[in-house]
N, C-alpha and C positions, 0 to 999 in steps of 0.2 A: 504494500500500500504506500509506503513512504516514497519509494522511488517513482511510482506512477503519479502520485498526487502533485509532486513538484512540477510535472509537465502540464498539468491541467489548471493550475492556479489562475493564470491569466484568462483562460476561458471562463472560469467561474466568475471572476470579477467583471468580465464583459457581459455575462448573461444575467447577473443579478445586481440590483442597486442596493448596496448596504448602507448608503449615506443617511437614511432616515432612522437608523437603529442606534440606540444609545450604548448597548452592550451586545457583543457577539460572543456566544459560548460555543467552543469547539470541543465536543465530547469524543474522546478517542482520537484526539488531534495529532497524535504522534509527535514529530519534531516541531510542530507548530508552523510549518511553512505556509499553509493556507491562511491561518489566522494572521500571521505577520503580513501577508500580502493584502488581506482585507484591511488591516490597520493602516498600512501604507497608503491605500487607495481612498480611505475615508478619514476625514478630519473629525476630531472630537468623539471618536468611538472607542469604547473600552473593550478589552479582550479578556476572555477567560479560557484557559486551556485545561481540560480535565483528561488525565490519562494515568497510567501506572507510575509509581514513584521513580522507577529507574528510567522511564521514558522522559518524564518531566525534567530530570537532571540534564539530559541532552537538549531538550527543548529550550531551556534557559539560554544556552549558548546560541542556538539558532535564532531565537527571537532577539536576543541582545545584539547580535551582529547586524540586524536590520535597523537598529536604533529605535525600535518600538518597545513598549513595555506591556505586559499582560499579567494578570493574576494566574499563577501556576500552582 
């Protein structure tokens, strides 16, 4: 899932308007690449990533590299 989702993030952003949402929750979000892409595309949106603890540890790095912040 993780390797495939990274390829589809731009298509998801193009297909759905996230701008009216105050908070986006990604359940089972893996490394957080989709959530980071959503946060980069929408101003003033909060992000929450929910996954297993060992996955969240890696997601912190991924999301941090984008300059975004999310509750993990």
